[in-house]
C-alpha positions as CSV (number, residue, x, y, z in Angstrom):
1,M,-3.8,-23.8,9.6
2,T,-6.5,-23.6,7.1
3,G,-6.4,-25.1,3.6
4,F,-6.1,-21.6,2.1
5,E,-3.1,-20.9,4.2
6,I,-1.4,-24.1,3.3
7,F,-2.1,-23.3,-0.4
8,L,-0.4,-19.9,0.1
9,L,2.6,-21.5,1.7
10,L,3.0,-24.0,-1.2
11,S,2.4,-21.2,-3.8
12,G,5.0,-19.1,-2.0
13,C,7.6,-21.7,-2.4
14,L,6.8,-22.2,-6.1
15,I,6.6,-18.4,-6.8
16,G,9.9,-17.8,-4.9
17,A,11.6,-20.5,-7.0
18,G,10.2,-18.8,-10.1
19,I,11.6,-15.5,-8.9
20,G,15.0,-17.0,-8.5
21,V,14.9,-18.4,-12.1
22,A,13.7,-15.1,-13.5
23,A,16.4,-13.2,-11.7
24,H,19.0,-15.5,-13.1
25,R,17.8,-14.9,-16.6
26,I,17.7,-11.1,-16.1
27,A,21.2,-11.2,-14.7
28,R,22.5,-13.2,-17.7
29,A,20.7,-10.8,-20.1
30,T,22.4,-7.8,-18.5
31,L,25.9,-9.1,-18.0
32,E,27.1,-7.6,-21.2
33,K,25.9,-4.2,-20.0
34,G,28.2,-4.4,-17.0
35,A,25.9,-5.8,-14.3
36,E,27.7,-8.1,-11.9
37,P,25.5,-11.0,-10.7
38,V,25.4,-12.0,-7.1
39,A,25.3,-15.7,-6.2
40,G,21.7,-16.9,-5.8
41,H,19.7,-20.1,-6.2
42,A,16.1,-21.0,-6.9
43,L,16.0,-23.2,-3.8
44,M,16.8,-20.2,-1.6
45,T,14.3,-17.9,-3.2
46,G,11.7,-20.7,-3.0
47,A,12.3,-20.8,0.7
48,G,12.1,-17.0,0.8
49,G,8.7,-17.1,-0.9
50,G,7.4,-19.6,1.6
51,L,8.7,-17.5,4.5
52,V,6.9,-14.4,3.1
53,A,3.7,-16.4,3.0
54,L,4.3,-17.7,6.5
55,A,5.0,-14.3,8.0
56,S,1.9,-12.9,6.4
57,I,-0.2,-15.7,7.8
58,L,1.2,-15.1,11.3
59,F,1.1,-11.3,11.4
60,T,-1.8,-10.3,9.1
61,P,-5.3,-10.1,10.5
62,G,-7.8,-12.8,9.5
63,D,-9.3,-11.1,6.5
64,P,-8.5,-13.4,3.5
65,L,-8.3,-10.5,1.0
66,L,-5.9,-8.5,3.2
67,L,-3.8,-11.6,3.6
68,C,-3.6,-11.9,-0.2
69,F,-2.5,-8.2,-0.4
70,S,0.1,-8.8,2.3
71,V,1.5,-12.0,0.6
72,G,1.5,-10.3,-2.8
73,F,3.4,-7.3,-1.4
74,G,6.0,-9.6,0.1
75,W,6.5,-11.6,-3.1
76,A,6.9,-8.4,-5.1
77,L,9.5,-7.1,-2.6
78,L,11.3,-10.5,-2.8
79,A,11.5,-10.3,-6.5
80,L,12.8,-6.7,-6.4
81,A,15.4,-7.7,-3.8
82,V,16.7,-10.7,-5.7
83,I,16.9,-8.9,-9.0
84,D,18.7,-5.9,-7.4
85,L,21.2,-8.2,-5.7
86,R,22.0,-9.9,-9.0
87,T,21.9,-6.9,-11.4
88,Y,21.8,-3.7,-9.3
89,I,18.5,-2.9,-11.2
90,L,15.1,-2.3,-9.7
91,P,12.6,-2.7,-12.6
92,D,10.2,0.1,-12.9
93,G,7.3,-2.3,-13.7
94,L,7.7,-4.1,-10.3
95,N,8.0,-0.8,-8.4
96,L,4.9,0.4,-10.1
97,A,3.1,-2.8,-9.2
98,V,4.0,-2.4,-5.6
99,F,2.7,1.2,-5.6
100,L,-0.6,0.4,-7.4
101,T,-1.4,-2.6,-5.2
102,G,-0.6,-0.3,-2.2
103,C,-3.2,2.2,-3.6
104,A,-5.7,-0.6,-3.9
105,M,-5.1,-1.7,-0.3
106,V,-5.5,1.8,1.0
107,T,-8.7,2.3,-1.0
108,L,-10.2,-0.9,0.5
109,Y,-8.8,-0.8,4.1
110,R,-7.3,2.6,5.0
111,Q,-9.7,5.1,3.4
112,D,-9.8,7.3,6.5
113,V,-6.1,7.8,6.5
114,W,-5.3,7.7,2.8
115,P,-3.6,11.2,2.9
116,W,-1.0,9.8,5.3
117,H,-0.3,6.9,2.9
118,L,0.0,9.3,-0.1
119,A,2.3,11.5,2.0
120,G,4.4,8.4,2.8
121,A,4.8,7.7,-0.9
122,L,5.8,11.2,-1.7
123,A,8.2,11.5,1.3
124,G,9.8,8.1,0.5
125,F,10.5,9.0,-3.1
126,G,11.4,12.6,-2.3
127,L,13.9,11.8,0.4
128,L,16.0,9.3,-1.6
129,W,15.7,11.5,-4.7
130,L,17.2,14.3,-2.7
131,V,20.0,12.1,-1.5
132,E,20.7,10.8,-5.0
133,V,20.9,14.3,-6.5
134,S,22.9,15.8,-3.7
135,Y,25.4,13.0,-3.7
136,R,25.9,13.3,-7.4
137,R,26.5,17.0,-7.2
138,L,28.8,16.8,-4.3
139,R,30.9,13.8,-5.3
140,G,30.4,13.8,-9.1
141,I,29.4,10.1,-9.1
142,D,26.1,8.2,-8.5
143,G,25.5,7.0,-4.9
144,L,21.9,5.8,-5.2
145,G,19.9,4.7,-8.2
146,R,16.6,6.3,-9.1
147,G,15.1,2.8,-8.6
148,D,15.8,3.0,-4.8
149,A,13.8,6.2,-4.6
150,K,10.9,4.7,-6.6
151,L,10.9,1.6,-4.3
152,L,10.8,3.6,-1.1
153,G,8.0,5.7,-2.6
154,A,6.1,2.5,-3.4
155,V,6.7,1.1,0.1
156,G,5.6,4.4,1.6
157,M,2.2,3.9,0.0
158,W,1.9,0.8,2.1
159,V,3.4,1.9,5.4
160,G,2.3,5.6,5.4
161,L,4.2,8.6,6.5
162,E,4.9,7.3,10.0
163,G,6.5,4.2,8.5
164,I,9.2,5.9,6.5
165,P,11.6,6.7,9.4
166,P,11.6,3.1,10.7
167,V,12.0,1.7,7.1
168,L,15.0,4.0,6.5
169,L,16.5,3.1,9.9
170,I,16.1,-0.7,9.4
171,A,17.3,-0.6,5.8
172,S,20.3,1.5,6.6
173,L,21.4,-0.6,9.6
174,S,20.8,-3.9,7.8
175,G,22.6,-2.6,4.6
176,I,25.6,-1.5,6.7
177,L,25.8,-4.8,8.5
178,A,25.5,-6.8,5.2
179,A,28.2,-4.7,3.6
180,L,30.6,-5.3,6.6
181,A,29.8,-9.0,6.6
182,L,30.5,-9.2,2.8
183,S,33.7,-7.3,3.2
184,L,34.9,-9.7,5.9
185,L,33.9,-12.8,3.8
186,K,35.7,-11.5,0.7
187,R,38.5,-9.9,2.7
188,Q,38.0,-6.6,0.8
189,S,37.5,-3.2,2.3
190,V,34.3,-1.2,1.6
191,S,34.9,2.2,-0.1
192,G,32.9,5.0,-1.6
193,Q,33.3,3.2,-5.0
194,S,32.0,-0.1,-3.8
195,M,28.8,-1.2,-5.5
196,I,26.2,-2.1,-2.8
197,A,22.6,-2.9,-3.6
198,F,20.3,-0.9,-1.3
199,G,17.0,-2.1,-2.7
200,P,17.0,-5.5,-0.9
201,W,17.3,-3.7,2.5
202,I,14.5,-1.2,1.6
203,A,12.4,-4.2,0.7
204,L,13.2,-6.1,3.9
205,A,12.6,-3.1,6.0
206,G,9.3,-2.2,4.2
207,Y,7.9,-5.7,4.8
208,I,8.9,-5.7,8.5
209,V,7.3,-2.3,9.1
210,W,4.1,-3.4,7.1
211,L,3.7,-6.5,9.2
212,W,4.8,-4.8,12.5
213,P,3.8,-1.1,12.2
214,P,5.3,1.6,14.5
215,A,2.0,1.7,16.5
216,L,2.8,-1.7,17.8
217,W,6.3,-0.8,18.9
218,L,5.2,1.2,21.9
């Protein structure tokens, strides 16, 4: 492992811990607005930041700049996931940062297929926006937040149009399994009124598909 890679690992742990502290402060600031925090700890998010860096080192080709893009993408997704778990909020600024860094990555490394990446962003946002609007009209209550659509759109800029189906599949399955596991731990049933953060599973799925794109699944 090179000195630069070791630096990324150490930085990842520090940045991850910082994400945990920031998420805790955001949760405290939003408690009076009805947000219910989920248990978390800076030590766990620090480990998460280190794991993001390690995964990027293992699965991203040797280009140092592309590695930095990959690590930055993962850290931003980690921040979005932790904040959403604690507050049920996906900050627009972080979603925009994921989208804009995706645009920069495509400009530098995927110029020949940029229309497919733009199509992935549009499809990702459009699909969940359609689900959000349709659910509200059919049930009269919110099922998805607009932040979920924005996040999937931002992730779509990274993974392209072909990456959207596997992202949705992985996110849906992992979200369902997490909800079932949480209901068993708390001994509470999951209903249509249960608040479940979907952003963390979009983030997890997006990073998996970025590191291991569909072309490698065959």
